[in-house]
N, C-alpha and C positions, 0 to 999 in steps of 0.2 A: 956510712951505711954499714950493714952487716950481712953475713950469710952463715950458714951451717956447713962445716967442712965434712969430709967423708966419714969422720969419726963421730959426727953428731955434735960437735963442739962449736960454739959461737965464735966467729972471727970478725973483728972490725976491719973493714976493707978501706974505709976512708973516713975522715973527720972534716966537717965543714971548716973552712979557713976562718980564723978569728975566734974560734971557740976555745975555751980553756979545756984542754984534753982531759984533765982529771975530773972536772965537773961533768963534762959530757959523758965520760965513761961511767961515772956513778949513776947518772940519770938513765943511761942505757941499761945498766945492770938491774936497776930497780924495775924498769919497764919490762925487761925480759923475764924477771922473776914473776911479776904480775901476770904477764902473758902466758907463761908456763903454767901458773896456777889455774888460770881461766881455761886454757885449751888442753891441759893435761900433759903436753909435751912441747918442747921448744920448736921442732920443725912445723907443727901445726900452727903455732903462733906466728912464725915467720911466713908461712903460707898466707895467713890472714893479712899480715903486714904488706905483702906483695900483691894482693888481690885488689883490683879497682873497687872502690866503695861508692855506692850510690849517694850516700850522705855527703860525700866530698865531690860531688859532680863527676864521678868516674876516676878521681885521683886515687892513688894508693896511699894507705896510711904511712908507709915508709917515707914518702915524700915530705912528711911533716916533721921529720926528725932534725931539721935544721934550725928550729926555733923553740924556745921554752914553751910558747903557747901551743905548738904542735905536740910536744911531749905531753902537755897537760890534756890536750884533746884526746890523744890516744889512751892515756890513763883513765880519763873519764869514760870513754867508750868501753874499755875493758871492764870497768866497774858496772856499767849498765848491762853488759853481756852476762857478767857473773851473777847479777841479781835478776836476770830475765826481763829487763826493761829495755828492749830494743826500740830505737826511735823509728 
């Protein structure tokens, strides 16, 4: 998981066990770049990631970061938001 520190910088606070750290970090960096582009600033993206989502039956998007499919779902959702096609 990740959080923004007091300087507004992204910090990874834990990595799911069994994941290749390099691959996970790259996926997370790409996702954060996309989120920052969509929301305009990283803290707003992280706020969205930590907010319960009705499409996920009340789960938070951040809870999906443990699987490649979860990363893909978040990326797809960000693409929909960027293009104004909310589900």
